[in-house]
KOLLOMI-904075 format. One record per residue (C-alpha): residue in three letters; x, y, z. Coordinates in steps of 0.5 Angstrom, whole numbers, plus 500, padded with zeros to 3 digits. Example, Ala and Ser with C-alpha at 12.3 -4.5 7.8 and 13.67 -1.06 7.14 Angstrom:
ALA525491516;SER527498514;
END
This chain:
UNK446620113;UNK444623106;UNK438626109;UNK442630114;UNK447631108;UNK441634104;UNK439639110;UNK446643109;UNK446644102;UNK447651100;UNK451652107;UNK457657105;UNK464659108;UNK467658115;UNK467657121;UNK460654120;UNK455651125;UNK459643123;UNK466646123;UNK465650130;UNK461643133;UNK467639131;UNK471644134;UNK468644140;UNK468636141;UNK475635139;UNK478641142;UNK481643134;UNK483650133;UNK485649126;UNK478645123;UNK477651119;UNK482649115;UNK479644110;UNK472642112;UNK470637107;UNK472631112;UNK468635118;UNK462635115;UNK462628114;UNK464626121;UNK458631123;UNK453628119;UNK454621121;UNK453623129;UNK448628127;UNK444621124;UNK446616129;UNK450613124;UNK457615128;UNK459607129;UNK459606121;UNK461611118;UNK466613123;UNK470606125;UNK476609128;UNK472615130;UNK471623129;UNK476625122;UNK478631119;UNK484629115;UNK481624109;UNK488620109;UNK486618116;UNK479617114;UNK480612108;UNK485608112;UNK480607117;UNK476603112;UNK481600109;UNK483597116;UNK476595117;UNK476591110;UNK470596107;UNK474599102;UNK474600095;UNK479602090;UNK477607084;UNK477604079;UNK471605074;UNK469597074;UNK468598082;UNK466605082;UNK460602078;UNK459599084;UNK459605089;UNK452606092;UNK448612095;UNK451613102;UNK457610101;UNK463615103;UNK468617097;UNK475620097;UNK478624091;UNK485624089;UNK485631083;UNK492627082;UNK488622079;UNK491616083;UNK487611087;UNK493612092;UNK490612099;UNK496618101;UNK494622095;UNK487623097;UNK485631097;UNK477630098;UNK471627101;UNK464626100;UNK458622100;UNK454618095;UNK447621093;UNK447617086;UNK450612082;UNK450614075;UNK454609071;UNK459609067;UNK464611073;UNK460617075;UNK457618081;UNK453624084;UNK456627091;UNK455631096;UNK461635098;UNK463640103;UNK468645102;UNK467645095;UNK468652092;UNK467653100;UNK460650100;UNK456644101;UNK454642094;UNK453637089;UNK457634084;UNK458630079;UNK465626079;UNK468621075;UNK472615076;UNK478619074;UNK479622080;UNK475618085;UNK481614089;UNK476610092;UNK470609097;UNK468606103;UNK462602105;UNK459604112;UNK456598116;UNK450601117;UNK446595118;UNK450594124;UNK449601126;UNK442601126;UNK442595129;UNK446599135;UNK441604135;UNK435599136;UNK439596142;UNK440603145;UNK433606144;UNK430598146;UNK435597153;UNK430601158;UNK424599155;UNK421594161;UNK419587161;UNK412587160;UNK408581162;UNK401578162;UNK396582166;UNK401589166;UNK398596165;UNK400603164;UNK403607159;UNK408601155;UNK402597154;UNK399602151;UNK405603146;UNK405596145;UNK398595144;UNK399601139;UNK405597135;UNK400591135;UNK394594132;UNK399597127;UNK401590125;UNK394588124;UNK392585130;UNK386589130;UNK383583135;UNK386586141;UNK381592142;UNK383599143;UNK390601145;UNK387603152;UNK387596156;UNK391591159;UNK396585158;UNK390580156;UNK389573153;UNK389577146;UNK395581147;UNK399575149;UNK397571143;UNK398577138;UNK404577141;UNK406571140;UNK404572132;UNK409577132;UNK415573135;UNK414567131;UNK414572125;UNK420576128;UNK424569129;UNK425570136;UNK422565141;UNK414565143;UNK413566149;UNK407571150;UNK413577153;UNK415583151;UNK423584153;UNK429586149;UNK428581144;UNK421582142;UNK421590142;UNK426590136;UNK421585132;UNK415590134;UNK418596132;UNK421594125;UNK418596119;UNK413590116;UNK413589109;
END
């Protein structure tokens, strides 16, 4: 999400690619009037984080977006103590009237860094009609929403592996080569080169990875095992 937001730093004026994409998808002819939350929506969609950042769907109106986080139980009010707990990737909402009222929210951005002392470094669109970094204090922060990025990542992984086949001993082909490459990346050189079939050495290596990942160690690679193979190995 942050990587996508950084890509748009320096974008100026409207209409722009973000507002045009939002308008085309939602049929909103007024999408250019205030594009701070449109940018959040587009960054979420383009980075695969829509389910986390947009709990009730696309938003262009900051008040409704903040209310979505509140209804989801993922809202933190803008006191200095709470702002000091904000994390990179949180969606932060501002009230220039210096209240913590959701109904008074004027603007939105994404937290890039917590500077402490109630200050956040943010990336914001439609700030001076551009996408820029800002430093904001808790006095103008109405609150922030904490996206459920872990759930979004899990859904992304499920979607990615749903079309992958069930592989068993004796299988051959492109997907077996992918499997063997993943096993080699997980320090199982005993299986040999990437080219090859699903043999006994692969079965043993798969079982070892399954035990590490906490799934049934049956030596077969299906919807429970593919995500383990693709998980970052620490």
